[in-house]
N, C-alpha and C positions, 0 to 999 in steps of 0.2 A: 503493498499500500504507499511505498516511500514515494512513488511518481505522483499519486493523489496530493500528498501533503506539498508536493513541490510544484505543483500545476493545480490552480485553483479554478481554471477554466472550462467551461464545456461549449461545444458546438451544437447549432440546431441549423439543419438543412430542412427546406420546405420546397419541393418540387412539385408543381400543380399544372392544372391545364393551360393556365396564364401567365408561367414563367417561374423563375427558381431565384430563392432567397437564402441567404445564408446570414446567422446572427451569431455573436459572440457573447457569453454571458458568465459571470462569478458562479459556481458552482453551489456554494454555500449563502448566496443570497436568498433572502426570506421577507420580500416586504411584507409591511403589516397587514393581516389578514388576507393574504394570498395563498397560494396554491405554488410556490416554487419560484425561482428567477423568471424576470422578463427579460427579453432580447434588448442587448447592449450595442453595440455598434454593427450595423446592418449592412448587407450588398444584396441588390436585387438585379435582375435581367427579365425584361418582359419576353424572353424568347423560351416556350417550353422545352423539357428535354426530349431528346431524339427516340423515337420508337422504330426500332427495325426489327429484323427478324427473330433475334433473341431476345423481343421486348424492350424494356428500356435500357437505351445503351450505356453502359457504364462509362466507356472510356471518354464519350463526349460530355458526360456529366461530370466527371472529375475534371475534364480539362478546363473547363469551367470555375467549379467549385474551388479546388486547390488553390489557383493564384487570389482568389477572393477572399478564401478563408486566411491565407498566409497574410494579406494585405491587413485585414482586421487583427490578427495576431500582433502584427508590427504595431498597427495603432495602439494597441494595448499594453506594449512592451512584455507581451510572454511570448514562448518559445514553442508550447505545444499545449495540448489539452487532456483533458482526464478521460471524457467521455464525449461521443457523437453520437447523436439521434439524425437520421434519415428518413423524412416523411414523403413519401412519392406517391401520386396520384398512379393507379394501377400496381401498385406493388404487389398485392394477391395475386395476381393472374399474369403480370407483364414483369416481375421482378427478379428472376432468375438469375440474370446477369448481373443485377445489382448485389443479390446475397453469393455470388461467387467471387465476385472481383472486389468489392468497397472493403470488406474487412482489412484485408492486408494490405490495399493501398491508402486506406486513412491512418492505418497503423505507422506505416513506412513514413509517411507525410508530416504527421503530427503527433506520433508518439502515443495516440490513444489505443488505450487497451481494452476499452469497453465501447461498445457499439449497438445502438438499436436500431433495426431496420423495421421500418412500420407503414401500413397503409396510411394515405391522407387523411382519411377518416379516423384513424387513432390519434393522430397527432392533432386533429381538430376536437377530438373528444378531449384529451389532455388539457389542450388551450381554453376550451369551454368551461369544464368542469373539474379540471385538476384529477383527482383520483377517487373523486366521489360518486355514488351509485347512480344512474339514470340515462340519459339517450341523449344522443347530440344528431342533429340534421345537418350535415355539411352540405350546403348547396352554393354553387360557382357556376362553374361552366358544366359540370356535373352534379350529382346528386348520390350522398350516401347515408344512410341511415345507421350507427352504433350503439348498443346499448350495451352495458357492462355492469358486472356486480365483482368489485375489487375484491379482495382479499381482506377480510374481516367486516366486510359490509352487511353480513347475514344475508337472509332470503335463500330461497333456492334456485336450482338450474344457474349457476355462476357462468362465467365466462363470458366471451362475447357473442352478442346477437347481431348478424349484419342483415340489413335489407338494400336492395338494389346496389348502385355503384357499379353496373355491368357496361358502363360506355354509352355513347350516344346511339349506337346502333340496336344494342339489344335491352337499354334501360336508360338509367339516370332521370326517370320520368319526373318530371316538374321541374327540373335543373334549369339552369341559364341556355344550355342548348337545344332543350327540349322546348321551352318556352319560344326562343327565338325561330327554330324551325317550324313552329305553330303558326307564329305570326306570319313567317315569310312566305307558308303555303297560303295562309288566307290572303294575302297581297297578290298572290299569282292567281289565285281563283277569281279575285276581284279582276285583274288584269285580262284573264281569259272572258270574262262574263259568267262562272260558273256560280252555282249557288255555294252560299257561304263564306262568300270573299267578304274582304274589308277595302274600302276605298281610303278610309283615314291609314291603314298599315300600309296600303300600296302608295299613298303618296309618301310616307315615311321610308319605304324602300327604296324609291325615286331620291329621295333626298340625300340618304347616305352612301347607296351603292351606284347610282346612276339608271339608265334606263331596265326597267323589269326584264324586257326580253334577252338582256347582255347577263343577268346575274349567274345563269348556269355554268356560261363559260368562264365568269369570274370567280366563281365557289369552286367547282369541282376538283380543279387542279390545285387546291390549295393544300398544301399538308396540316394546315392548323384550321381545318374544316370546324371541328367542334368549339374553337374560339371564336370563329366569325359567325357562328350562328348564335352563340350566346350574346355576342355584341348588339344582336338586335331585340334581347329581351328588355333592355330597358326602354326600348320605343314602345313594346307592347305596353308595358307601365304607362308610358305617358298618354296614351291613347284610350285607356281602360275608361277613365270617366266620360267619355263623350262617345264610344262604340262599343255597342254589346258583344261584338264577337271578339275583340281584345279582352273585355271584363271576362266573358266564359271562358277563353285561353287560359287566365290567372285562377279562374274558380276550379279548373280542372285539375292544373298544377297544383293548388292548395290540396284539393282532396287526393293526389297522388302523393305528395309530401307526409301529409297526417296519416296515410295507410302505412307507408314507410314507418314513421315514428311509433304507430301501433303494434308494429310487429314486433319492434325490438324493446321497449321500453319495459324492464323490470317491474314488477309489481312489489316494491317495499316501500316502506316509510320513508318521507323526505326525498323520493325520488324526484328528480328533475329532468324537463327536457328543454336542451338548451339550442339555439338556432345561430349558426354560425357561416360565414362565409358571404363573397360580396354581392350574391343576389338578393338578400335580405335589404340590403341598401336601396332597394325599391320601393321599400315603405309600405304604407297603406294599401296600394291596390292587389298586393299580394299577401300581406300581414293579416290584415282583416279577416279575410276567408278564412286563412290558415289558423288564425286562432280560435275562431269558430268551428273549424272541423276538428281542432285538437281538443277543445272543451268536450265536444261530443263524445270523442274517441277515448280520451284519457283523462276522464274527470279528478283521479287522484293524483295527477302529475302538476308539478309547479313548470309553467312556460316560462323561462326566463332568456334574458339576452347571454352571450356568451362571454364569459370574463376576457378570452383572449384568443388570439386566430393560430391557425396550424403550425406557423413558426414559433408561437409562444408556447405551443404543446411539444414541439420537438425540443424547444430548449427544456421545458420543464423535464420530459422522459430522460435528457441527457443527464440533468441534473440529478434526478433520481438513481439513476444507475451509479452515477458517481460516489453517492451518499448511501449507497445500499438500501435505499427506502422506495424501491420499485414495487407498487402494489397491484397496478394494472395487468389482467390475464395474459400469460404468453400464448401465442397461437402461432403455429407454424407459417400460415400464410398471413397474419394482421399485425404481429408484433413478435419480432423474433430478437435473442439477444446474442451477441458474442462477446466473450471475455478473454483476456489475454491469459496464457498458461505460461508459466517460465520453461517449461519441459518441451513446449511445443506440442502437447498430445492435444486430439480432439475429442470432446465427449458432447454426447447428446442428451438432454433431459427432457420429460416430462411427453409425450403427446405422440399423437397418431399422426403427425406433418408429414409431408413428403420427404424423401431422402435430400431431396436439393434446400430446403427450408428448414431443418430443425430449429425449433423455438428457442434453444441454447445451445451453444457448442464453445469452443475454446480455439484459440490463435495464438501465434507469436510474431509479432513485427517482424519483419524482415531487415536485416541492415542494409 
């Protein structure tokens, strides 16, 4: 534990559909009334991580994150970190390359002997609720709902419960890309003269993207299609008070979001449902129908705003690793932990996860 005494810093990394962020924090910082440290010096890029044949590409992510983290360490006058948490959209299904390559690379670059690899829903949970029981709805470009019963929280059926987060082609129902795509479809229906179209949304499409007939040629070749679709969601929100089609899209989105929350929220005393992510900045056009849906489906739960965002959650999980206070459940796909071992042996603990994603294992940094 000597390295921990020498290095009091932890690193949080958040990789989502709208970009990549890195933050440095003191591992032992405990703001009054808080659930762990908040991000200190931060670096961000609006470009999302590259996704290829192997899923999220570790090499391209490292090429951006490592120089950024070194600059933050230089700014803080530190030479390394005790622990790192990487939260990534798609970690559960597209994270094999990250799990295979990040532990050794981050240990070599920063001396980090403890690493948490988490789905972005897990970092959103930690940012929103800390390590308390409840559910978090993380809604940005996509949407995922996660519920958890941390160790010592009581109740039955512990561990993680997940709903959605399956990407814009198979799910993410009610998320930013879902709303944006529905809004654009309604605009194109109006352009064609078909039933169900929206003239106000067509006007916003042409103001944002240009002539409607040219939109497919602009959209389909883009590698960041989900983010482009999600960029139109605020336009749906702006039209909702005067356009019944836009209003209906947001009510449908609220129903989908509440269904996901209902599927994962544990029935325990003091449980909370936290809303986090940029989508909820839309305000009342989405939040009013969502709160009504949640009150009907989860009358026992307290709906609250998130205390922090996924980057805050990544920092908190890294700090919990560094201080041996991690209570959130380990899961092969959602939250796995790698710890340094002096003898270089590898051990797997806990669960039934796939061999490529053990919930906990040991590594030794290469020289």
